[in-house]
N, C-alpha and C positions, 0 to 999 in steps of 0.2 A: 663353368664350375660353380654350381649354386651353393655347395656346402663350404662354409668357412674352414672346416677341418681339412677338406681336400685341398683348398687353395693354399692354406698355411703349410701343409706337408709338401705340396708341389713346389712352392717357392723356396722352401728350405732345402729340398733335394736338388733343385737347380743350383743353389749356392754351394752345396756340398760337392756336386759334380764339378762345378767350376774350380773349386778349391783343389779337388782331386786332380784335375787336369794340370793345374799350376804345379802341384807336387810332382806329377809325372814328367812335366817339362823341366823340372829342376828350378822352378821359380823360388821355392822356399829357401834354396841355397843362397839366393841373393837377398831375400828378406832377412835372413839371419846373419848377413855379412856385417863385420865390424867396421867396414868402410861406410861412413855415414852417407856419402853420395850415392853409393849403390843401393843401400837400404832405402834411402829417400825415394829414389826412382821406382824401385821394385814395390815398395809398400804402397806408394800412391797409385801406381798403375793397377796393381792387383786389387786394391780396395775399390777403385773407381769402376773396374769391370763388373764386380759383383753388385756394387751399388746401382749401376745402370740396369743390370738385369732385374733387380728388385723393383726399381721405379717403372720400368717398362711393363713388368708383370702387373703392377698395381694399376697402371693407366689403361692397359688394353685387355687384361683378363678380369680384374675387379671392376674396370670401367669407372674409376673414381679419379677426380682431379687431384693432382699432387699437393695442392694447397691444404687438403684435408689431413695431411700428415703433420701439419703444424710446424713448418720450418721457421716461421716468423718469431720475432722477439720484441717484447715491449720493454719499457725502461726497467721495470722490476725484474724481469727475467734476465736482462743483460747485467744488472747489478748482482743478481744471484750468481751468474756465471763468473763474473769478475772476482767476486768474493770467494768462490770455489777455488779458483786458480791461486789466489793469494794465500788463503788459509792452507790449502794442500801443500804448496811449496814450503811455507813456513813450518808446517807440521813435520814434513819429511826432514828438513834441515835440522830442526830442533831435536828430533828423535835420534838421528845419526850422530849429531854432536854430543848428545848425552851418552850414547854407546861408546863414542871415542873417549870421552872423559873417564868412563869406567874401564877402559882398556880392552873392550870387546873387539873393537876395530880401530883403525886410524883414519880420521876424516879431516880434510883441510880444504880451504878455498884456494884454487890455483891462482897465484899472484900474477902469472903470465898468461892469463886466459885470452886476452885480446892480442897477444903477441903473434898468434897464428892468424894470418890473413884469411884463412879458410873458415875460421870458426863461425862467423856470422852466416855465410851462405849454407854451411853444413847445419847450423842450428835451425835455419828457416826450412831447409829441406826435410829435416827430421820432424819438425813441428807439423809441416804440411802432411807428411806421411801418417803420423799418429792421429792427426785430426781426421784424415780420410778414413783410417781404420775405425775410429770411434763413430764417425757419422754413418759409415756403411753398416756397422752392427746395430746402431740405434734405429736406423731406418727400417731394417728388417725385424729385429727382435723386440723392439718396442713399438715403433710407429706402425708397421704393417700388422703386427699381432693385435695391438689395441684396436686398430681400425676394423679388423675382422671379428673381434670378440668384444665389441664395445658394450654389449648387453650382459657380459659375463660378470661374475662376482670377482672382487679383487683377488681372492685366493686362487681362483681358477686361472686368472690372467698370469699371476706370479708363477704358478706351476707350469703352465704351457710354455711361457717364455723361458723359464729356467731350464726345462728339459731339452727344448730344441736348441737353446743357446749352447748347452754343453755338448749336444750331439754334433753341432757344426764345428767343434774344436777337436773332433776325434783324431784328426791327422797330426795334432800336436801331442798326442798321448794324454791319457786321463788318469794321472796319479791321484791318490786321495787328496793331497794338498792342492793340486791344480783344480780338482773338482770343487773343493771348498772355495777357491778363488772365484771360479766361474759362477757358482751359486750365489756368493755374496755380491758379485758385480751385477748379476741378473736382477736380484731383488732390489738393490739400491737404485739402479738406473731406471727400472720401470716405475719405481716409486717417484723418482724425480720427474720423469716424463709426465705421468698422470697428474701429479700435484702442481707442477709448474705450467703445464699446458703448452710446452714448447719442446720440439725435438732437439733444437740446439741447446736448450737448457739441460738436457741429458747428455748430449754429445760432447759438450765442453768439459764437464767433470770426467767423462770417460777418457777424453783426450789427455787431460793433465795427469790422470792416474797412470795411463800407459807410458806417457812421456817421462814421468818421474821414475817409474819402475825400470825403464829400459835405457834411458839416456841421460836425463838431467842429474841423477844421483848415481854415482858409481865410478867406473874407470874408463868411460868412453871419451872420445876426443872433444866432446862438447859438454861434459859434466860440469855443472856449476859447483858441485861439492864432490871432491875426489875421495874414493873409499879404497883403503888398502886392507885386505882381509875379507873374509866371507861371514856376514852376520848370521846366516842360517835361516831355515824355513820358519822357525818360530817368530822371528822378528818381522818377516813378511806377513805372517798371519796377524800379528799384533797391529801392524800398519794398516792392513785391510780392515780390521775391526774398527780402528780409529777413524779411517776414512769413511766407513759406513755410518758410524755414530755421528761424526761431524756433519755429514751431508744430510742425514735425517733431521738433525737439529737445525741446520740452515734452511731446509725445506719448511720446517715448522715456523721458523721466524719469518720467512718471506711469503709463504703461501699457507694461509690459515684455513683455507677451505677444506672441508672433510672429503675423504676419499670417494665416497659414493656420489657426492655432488660433483666432484671433478670428473668422474666417469660419465655422469649424466650430461655434463657439458660437452664431453667428447662425442657422445652419441648424437647430441643435437647438432653439433657443428658438422659432423660427417654426413648426417642424413639431410642437411639443408641443401 
């Protein structure tokens, strides 16, 4: 497959087919389970299957070494990722505490959090699952796409990544609000990847966003901030916008190199 367009469409279809098979086999039932153990196993296994498919495609069809996807991290990239986690958690906790103070919801820190002997292993399993989800999607929709369109303009990269990222989530439904989420995530994560020069630099913010949205804040058995009541979609949109603004700001603080220069560095490293 000489055309990058053909390769990108092919690997995306492979991932969609694998996801479709998982849906057909009932795997999504386990991924959506409120039992954290079941979710952890299903989420991790499902993500690793599609991740392996993408990596094998890149190695044997693209005939590129996996190191060109930029899995490594230097000190600055690691500090950015750590800052992303701390700031994101702090932002979510502060936002929901403010909503609680205004009476929109009721939010509190569980005083008996560690009384449950299962909380730590469940926390670890959920974290591993969400990290696997984030890494899987970053490898395909950021790492693989940038590698194949390394000479494209930033606008073209953002467009291709966003469209195919949304297409891959078709099995989860594409409501207007969900499309907005996917578009926002696609834009901010490819921006982080290109500017930071690290796939993990994008995967870790992706991981913490998913973890916060689904388990860390809410009413799951491992939530660090318990929420009673439903905030509504508008607050999810506000948090997404805040997440994007915060991470664009962090990228500007940590990685000052211009976008075109960052893309040039990608091109040179992949072609080397």
